[in-house]
C-alpha positions as CSV (number, residue, x, y, z in Angstrom):
1,X,0.0,0.0,0.0
2,X,1.3,3.4,-0.9
3,X,2.4,5.6,2.0
4,X,-0.2,8.3,2.6
5,X,1.0,11.7,3.7
6,X,-1.5,13.5,6.0
7,X,-2.4,17.0,5.0
8,X,-1.1,20.0,6.8
9,X,-4.5,20.6,8.3
10,X,-4.3,17.3,10.1
11,X,-0.8,18.0,11.2
12,X,-1.8,21.3,12.7
13,X,-4.7,19.6,14.5
14,X,-2.5,16.9,15.9
15,X,-0.1,19.6,17.3
16,X,-3.0,21.0,19.3
17,X,-4.2,17.8,20.8
18,X,-4.1,17.5,24.6
19,X,-2.5,14.2,25.5
20,X,-4.2,12.6,28.5
21,X,-2.0,9.5,28.8
22,X,1.7,9.0,28.5
23,X,1.7,5.3,29.4
24,X,3.5,3.8,26.4
25,X,5.7,0.8,25.8
26,X,9.4,1.3,26.2
27,X,10.3,0.0,22.8
28,X,8.6,-0.8,19.4
29,X,8.1,-4.5,18.6
30,X,10.3,-6.1,16.0
31,X,7.5,-6.4,13.4
32,X,6.6,-2.7,13.7
33,X,10.2,-1.6,13.3
34,X,10.7,-3.8,10.2
35,X,7.4,-2.6,8.7
36,X,8.1,1.1,9.2
37,X,11.7,0.8,8.2
38,X,10.9,-1.0,5.0
39,X,8.2,1.5,4.0
40,X,10.4,4.6,4.7
41,X,13.3,3.0,2.8
42,X,11.2,2.9,-0.3
43,X,11.1,6.7,0.0
44,X,14.9,6.9,0.4
45,X,14.5,7.8,4.1
46,X,17.0,6.1,6.4
47,X,15.8,5.2,9.8
48,X,17.9,5.8,12.9
49,X,15.5,4.7,15.6
50,X,11.8,3.9,16.2
51,X,10.0,4.3,19.5
52,X,6.4,4.6,20.6
53,X,5.4,8.2,20.5
54,X,3.4,10.0,23.3
55,X,0.4,10.0,20.9
56,X,-1.4,6.6,21.1
57,X,-1.0,4.6,17.9
58,X,2.0,6.6,16.5
59,X,5.7,5.9,16.5
60,X,8.4,8.5,16.7
61,X,10.9,7.8,14.0
62,X,14.3,9.6,13.9
63,X,15.6,9.6,10.3
64,X,18.2,11.2,8.1
65,X,15.5,13.9,7.3
66,X,14.4,14.6,10.8
67,X,11.6,13.4,13.0
68,X,8.5,11.7,11.6
69,X,5.4,10.2,13.3
70,X,4.2,7.0,11.7
71,X,1.3,4.7,12.3
72,X,1.9,1.2,13.3
73,X,0.9,-0.2,9.9
74,X,3.1,2.3,8.2
75,X,0.2,3.7,6.2
76,X,0.2,7.2,7.6
77,X,3.0,9.7,8.3
78,X,2.9,13.0,10.1
79,X,5.7,15.6,9.8
80,X,5.5,18.4,12.3
81,X,5.9,19.3,16.0
82,X,3.9,17.6,18.7
83,X,3.0,19.7,21.8
84,X,2.0,18.6,25.3
85,X,-0.9,20.9,26.3
86,X,-0.8,19.5,29.8
87,X,2.8,20.6,30.3
88,X,2.8,24.3,29.2
89,X,2.8,23.6,25.5
90,X,6.1,21.7,25.7
91,X,7.4,20.9,22.2
92,X,7.8,17.1,22.6
93,X,9.4,16.8,19.2
94,X,12.0,19.4,19.9
95,X,12.8,17.9,23.3
96,X,13.6,14.6,21.5
97,X,16.0,16.4,19.1
98,X,17.9,18.7,21.5
99,X,19.9,15.9,23.3
100,X,20.3,14.1,20.0
101,X,21.8,17.2,18.3
102,X,24.3,17.7,21.1
103,X,25.5,14.2,20.9
104,X,25.7,14.1,17.1
105,X,27.7,17.3,16.9
106,X,30.5,15.8,18.9
107,X,31.4,13.5,16.0
108,X,31.9,16.6,13.7
109,X,33.9,18.8,16.0
110,X,37.2,18.1,14.1
111,X,35.5,19.0,10.8
112,X,34.2,22.5,11.9
113,X,35.7,25.8,10.8
114,X,35.9,27.7,14.0
115,X,36.0,31.4,14.8
116,X,36.9,31.4,18.4
117,X,36.1,34.2,20.8
118,X,39.1,35.3,22.9
119,X,37.0,35.4,26.1
120,X,34.7,32.6,25.2
121,X,31.3,32.5,27.1
122,X,29.2,30.6,24.6
123,X,29.6,28.3,21.6
124,X,27.2,28.0,18.7
125,X,27.3,25.8,15.6
126,X,26.1,27.4,12.4
127,X,25.0,25.5,9.3
128,X,26.0,27.9,6.6
129,X,25.8,28.4,2.8
130,X,28.3,30.7,1.1
131,X,25.7,31.9,-1.4
132,X,23.2,32.8,1.3
133,X,22.9,36.6,1.9
134,X,22.2,36.4,5.6
135,X,25.1,33.9,6.0
136,X,27.3,36.5,4.4
137,X,25.9,39.2,6.8
138,X,26.5,37.0,9.8
139,X,30.0,36.3,8.7
140,X,30.7,40.0,8.1
141,X,29.7,40.7,11.7
142,X,31.9,37.9,13.1
143,X,33.9,40.4,15.2
144,X,30.7,41.5,17.0
145,X,29.9,37.9,18.0
146,X,33.5,37.1,19.1
147,X,33.7,40.4,21.1
148,X,30.6,39.3,23.1
149,X,32.3,36.0,23.9
150,X,30.4,33.9,21.2
151,X,32.5,31.3,19.4
152,X,31.1,30.4,16.0
153,X,31.6,27.0,14.6
154,X,30.7,26.4,10.9
155,X,29.3,23.3,9.3
156,X,28.3,23.2,5.6
157,X,24.7,23.2,4.4
158,X,24.6,23.9,0.6
159,X,20.9,24.7,0.2
160,X,20.8,23.6,-3.4
161,X,21.9,20.1,-2.5
162,X,24.8,17.9,-3.4
163,X,24.8,18.6,-7.1
164,X,24.8,22.4,-6.7
165,X,27.7,24.8,-7.4
166,X,27.6,25.9,-3.8
167,X,28.3,22.3,-2.7
168,X,31.4,22.3,-4.9
169,X,32.4,25.7,-3.5
170,X,32.1,24.4,0.1
171,X,34.1,21.3,-0.7
172,X,36.8,23.6,-2.0
173,X,36.6,25.6,1.3
174,X,36.9,22.5,3.5
175,X,39.7,21.2,1.3
176,X,41.6,24.5,1.2
177,X,45.1,24.8,2.8
178,X,43.6,27.6,5.0
179,X,39.8,26.9,5.3
180,X,39.2,30.0,7.3
181,X,40.8,32.2,4.7
182,X,38.8,30.4,2.0
183,X,35.6,30.9,4.0
184,X,36.4,34.6,4.4
185,X,36.9,35.0,0.7
186,X,33.8,33.1,-0.4
187,X,31.6,35.0,2.1
188,X,33.0,38.2,0.6
189,X,31.9,36.9,-2.8
190,X,35.5,36.5,-4.0
191,X,36.6,33.6,-6.2
192,X,38.3,30.8,-4.5
193,X,40.5,28.1,-5.9
194,X,38.6,24.9,-6.9
195,X,40.0,21.9,-5.1
196,X,38.8,18.6,-3.7
197,X,39.9,16.0,-1.1
198,X,38.5,13.5,1.2
199,X,35.9,15.6,3.1
200,X,32.7,15.5,5.2
201,X,30.7,18.2,3.5
202,X,28.1,15.6,2.3
203,X,27.9,14.2,5.8
204,X,27.5,17.7,7.3
205,X,24.7,18.5,4.9
206,X,22.9,15.2,5.8
207,X,23.4,16.0,9.5
208,X,21.7,19.4,9.0
209,X,18.8,17.6,7.3
210,X,18.6,15.2,10.2
211,X,18.6,18.1,12.7
212,X,15.6,19.7,10.8
213,X,17.6,22.4,9.0
214,X,15.6,23.7,6.0
215,X,17.4,27.0,5.4
216,X,20.5,29.0,6.3
217,X,21.9,30.3,8.5
218,X,20.7,27.8,11.1
219,X,22.1,28.0,14.6
220,X,22.4,25.1,17.0
221,X,22.7,26.6,20.5
222,X,24.5,25.0,23.5
223,X,21.4,23.3,24.8
224,X,20.8,21.6,21.4
225,X,18.0,23.8,20.3
226,X,17.7,24.9,16.7
227,X,17.4,28.7,16.0
228,X,16.6,29.3,12.3
229,X,17.8,32.4,10.6
230,X,20.1,35.3,11.2
231,X,20.3,37.0,14.6
232,X,22.5,40.1,15.3
233,X,25.1,39.6,18.0
234,X,23.3,41.8,20.6
235,X,20.1,39.7,20.3
236,X,21.9,36.4,20.2
237,X,23.8,37.1,23.4
238,X,20.6,37.9,25.2
239,X,19.0,34.6,24.0
240,X,22.1,32.6,25.0
241,X,22.2,34.2,28.5
242,X,18.5,33.6,28.9
243,X,18.9,29.9,28.1
244,X,21.9,29.7,30.4
245,X,19.7,31.1,33.2
């Protein structure tokens, strides 16, 4: 049976449901895991984990494209955030992702292009695209972030995908003898030397998809939360201090 995607109206309705019961099984049974995995694989979606969701009858599926909620028979799929109305509108989906993002980023630390603050107070990870106007704006204001104690770590997210010119540019940056200099030049719209090497740009892009990144810049904060879009340094430091408590 062909996988049926629920319409946005239903997704919105689901997000506003008050969940009365959270008594769910600890793990999904083998048959359900195999059924859901097989169906999603036909859509070229790779499954990382499957567990019963807080919504009766649905399973929370962590994939290479983010979080989905899938029915036991793998006929229905919901893509969107689930909120707990009995717990101050807590975003259950985001809660699942925050810890996961923190853990996943650790494996990419050696691949990041880092602009370190001298008096470091906060560290953010930015999924960036050299052709993105707001990414260029953020980069031009790097001194403002660093002066406020914010270290910026870059990962690549070419919005046009793996066959785009930007992807090739970002490979050249990560393969450059001086990646920071190459990044500076590319963000200033200067031509950089084309080069290639063994690199993780594709893996970085796929990580961004897994995190739920759909545009750039996308900021992953220290608590694992995802902040889409550009924020000037003065607003970002307030947000970081607020989260730090």
